N, C-alpha and C positions, 0 to 999 in steps of 0.2 A: 652130807646134809651140809649145807653154810644154811644159815637162819638171818635174816633182816628183820628186824621191827622198824615202823613207822606210826611217830606218834604223832596223832592228830586228834581235835579237838575245836573246834571250831569251822565256819564258812570256808573263809579261804584255806585254809587246810585241807577239806573236804576237796573243792575244785582241784588243787596240785594233785593230789593223793592218785584221783584217778589215770589221769594220764601214766604217771609211775605204776600205780597198781600194774595195768594193764601189759605195762612193758616188760614189767618183771616176770609177769604171769605163763611167758613164752621161756621160763626158762624152768626144765624139771627138776634140775638137782637144787632147787630154791625151796625155801620156806619164805613167806611173809607171811609176818604175824603182824598186825593190825589194833595199837593203844587206842582208845578213844577215850580222852580225861573227863567228858563231860562240859568242857567250860560254854560252850553253845550246845542247851539241853533244850531246846524251845523247837518243836517240829519242823517251823517253818526254818529253822537257823541249823537243822543237825541231822533230822532220820532223812528227811526228803531227797536231802544230796544223796547218802546211800541209795534210794530206790530209785529217784531218776539215773544215777550214773549206774544200775543195774553193778553195786559195789555189792559182796558179801557182806554180812554183820561182821561189827568186829568180833576179835578176838577177846580184846578185854573191852569192858565200860565201865570208867573208873566213877562217873556219877558227883565231879567235884562240882558243879553246879557255881553258884554267882560266889561273888565277895570280896572284900581290897584286893589289890594286885596281891598285897604280900600272903593273905589269908588262903587264898586260887592259888598262887604259883609255889607256896608252903606244903599245899595238900598233895598237889599235882605230880610237885618231885616228891615224894610222900610214896605217894602209890605206885609212880610208876618207874620208880625202882624196885618196889614190889617187885611188876613185874617182870623188868629187868631181870636181877637177881633169876627167877624161874626160868627163864625162858633163856639167857645166854646167849643171846643173838653176836655174830661176826660181824653187824654193820645195825646203828641208829642212825635211821633217816629222823631230819625234820625238815617242817617248812614253813618260810615266811618267818612273819616277827609278831606270832600271839604270846601270850604270857605260858600257852601248852610249849609252844617253840622253845623257848628258855626254859624251862622244866623240862621238858626231853632232853635238853642237852645236859643240863646238869647234872641230870639221875644219871646220863650214859657215864661221862669225863668221870665222876666222880667212882663209879662202879670201872675206870681204867677200859671202856667201850670205847671204840672208835666213833665219832657223828658225822656224817655227813648231810650238809644244809643244805635243801635247795630252795634257791632264789636268794640263795647269799650276797653280799657283798654292796646291796643299797645304802643309799646314805641321804639323809635331808639336811642334816646341819643341827635338826632341832632337838638336842637333848632334853627337854622337858619332854616329850613325849615319849610314855612307856615304847608303843613299837620301834623307835630309833634304839632307848636301852638294848631293848630285846637283842636286836641286829647288832650290835657292837660286842655285845657279850657274846652270842651265840658264835658270832667267825671268828672271835680269837681264841674260842675253846672247839671249834670242829677242826677234824684231821682231813676233811676233804671238803670244798668248795664249789658247788656247782653254781655258776654263775649267769645268767641272764645277759645281761647284755653287756658289753665292751667296755661301758661307765663303771660297769660294775665292777667289772676285773680291775681296770684304773685305779678306784677305792681300796680294794683289799691291797695292790703292791703298795698303793702309798700307804698303808696302816702298817705296813710288813708283816701279816700274821706269818703264824708258823706254820698252817695248813696249806695242801694243794691245791690252786688254785685248777678248774676245770670250766670254759668258757662251754655250755650247755643248749643255752637258748631257754625261751621262756612257755613254759610247760602251757602258761595259760595261752599260748599264741594255739601250742599244738590243739589245746580243747575248743580255740575259737573254732580255727579249722575245719575241724571234724563236725562242728554243732549248725555251720551257719547253712547247709543247704539245707537243712530242716524248718530253717527260719520262715521258710511260706515265703509267697510275695508281699509285696505293702498291703498290710490290712485299714478296715477302714478306722481313719483316728477317731479316739476316744478325744468327746466335746474340741474336735477339729487340731488346730494344731496345739500340741502340747509339750511341756519337757519334765524330764523327770529329775526327782531330786531324791538323793540316799544322803543319809547323815550319820553318822552315829561314832565319832570320833572323842573323846574323853574329853579335848580341849577344846570344842566346839559344845557336847551337848551337856556339861557339867559345869559351864561359865554361861550365870545367867544374861550376862549382857550379851557376848556373843552370840549366843543362842535368841535371845530377843530378837538382831538389831539381821540374824538369817531369816527368819521367820519372818519379818517384818520387810525387808527389802522382797520375800514371795508376795506378800499381798499383797504390795505399794504397785509390784511390776506391771500389775493389768495384764497379765498371758495364765496359762490354763498350766497346771505342774500335777503331776501324779507321783504321790509321795510314799512308796514304800517304805514304811514306818520301822526303826531296828525299835524291838524295844526298851532300850537303853533311853533310848531318846523318847521314845512315848512315856515312860516314866517320870523323865525330866520336865516336857511340857507339863506334864500334869499336876508336877511338883511345883517347879515354879507361876502355875496361872498363867499360862501362855498361849492355853485354846483360842483365846480369839483372835489370834492371826492366820489361826485354821478355820478360813473363810469359803465361799463359795470356788472360789478359782484355782484351790489346792483340794486333791482328791486324794486320801488319806487310805490305803492299803495296807495287806499287810505284806509280808516279805514273802517276797518271788524265789521259785529255782530257778535253779541259775536259766535253764532254756526258756524258760517262761520271762525271766528277764532280758535276757538278749531279745526275745521278739520285742518287747515294748522297747526295749532302747531303738532297736531297728526302724519303729517308724515314730519314734520322737524327733521333737527339732532337733533339742539339745539336752545335753544333761549338768544338772548341777549338781558337785559331789565333795565329797571329802574323804571319798575311799580311792586308796592306790589302784585296787583291781579293777573296779569301774573306770577310772582315766587306763588305763589298758586298755577294756574293753571296746572304748567309745573311741579309744585313735588304731583302732585295729578298724572298725568302723569306717573310721574317718570323720567322726561326727563329732560336731563342737562341743567342747567339754570346758564349764566354768567351777576351778576348783576352792574349795574355802580353805585356804590353807594361802601361809606366804611363802610356803618353801614345799619343794616333792622331788623326791626318790627316782621318778620315773622322768629326767632329764630330757629325755629325749621326742616325750609329748609336745612340751615346749619350744624345746629349741624347732620342730617341724611345722609351729602356728597352727597345731591343732586343739591345744591346752593353753588356758588362761589363769592365772592366781590371782586370788580379789580377796583372800582373807575374811575377816568375816565386816570389813566394811561395805556397810548397806548402799550406799551411792554406787561405789563401783561394783558391788552385783547388780543391782537394778542395771547401769552401764552394757556388764558383759550381757545381761539376758536379754538389750535390744539390741545390741549393735555386736556382738563379738561372732565374727565367722574363721571360717580357719582359713588359714591362710598358706597349706600348703599340702601335703597329699601321707599317707603314712607308707612307711619303712621299712618292710616288714622283716626284713635283712638283719638289722638289727637289732630281734628279737630274735636270732637265729634261725628264721625261717619256717616251721613249725616241725625240726626234727630234735627237740629237745626231750620228752624223753626216750628217746631212741639211744643219744646222744647220751644220757644219765645212765640206762641201763649196760651202754658198750662198757661207762667208766665202771661200772661197779661188777661187771664181770673182770674184767682186771683188778680191782684193787681184791677181791675175792680167789683170784687167782683162774682166772676163762672156765668160771662156771659154764655149764649148757644148759 
């Protein structure tokens, strides 16, 4: 009996896990151990996804919680290592670019256990971002690199990574295609035409001036917004005293489940975000996306005219809110066409000796 361990701990990890878990569940000669680090511990950011995706409770919940990057990653590294030593998996799967991804990969390679990175090869070139640092390190210690797009393959080839590169496609497209028929018909809009805002990256919310510029742009734009607010963002707005910008045109709500967010996105006019996942979800729907960053790892969304990068420049944000419209259509083949989960399963079967 072969054993695979998946190390997850944050909202983006859970979304990717769903597709891989369902595919690996088809293999009867495989035990799949799920290790939840507890990086996201709020219900809206963690447990709600296990319930919505009908995933079983994690085999291990490490309850690391919040803290500085060093503290959080160090605690996860220590606790994940203990579980891996107990379970002795044949392969360790890590997902995306979170601190959990980094800790899981480092714990495994230090124990000489092979690592497979789901969503490998993404690069924005922003080495001041913790996510970019995590991506680069994880890709260079992983033995198997499951890439979501042709551009991510090229990035890894350019860096001459030692691991085996496998084009699988994007598991988030698989999940979107599975759920899109459950989104229903166009619902009655809340407060008329609204736009969605998501904001959570450290370089935006931990910087007073960037956060103020973004909130001021929303406040002065003359449009209505629904803002599912990340706990980190909520804390920073309070600490910086920026609540004054959350006027009547900005409806703040709790973070949403995956399906609820997609429904809200479907009925929105545009989305303003700094999230990589939301950029893709908007692209899959053909929804105009305004990205609060100078660069993006999802080049395809910009190249195809569905995404515009505005950074934290207030005037650029307001201009895009008022004027930006899609100049193209989504090309889902660039993201694998919706069979990434199957491709990952087949690759793992080959890695582990054609298990069934």
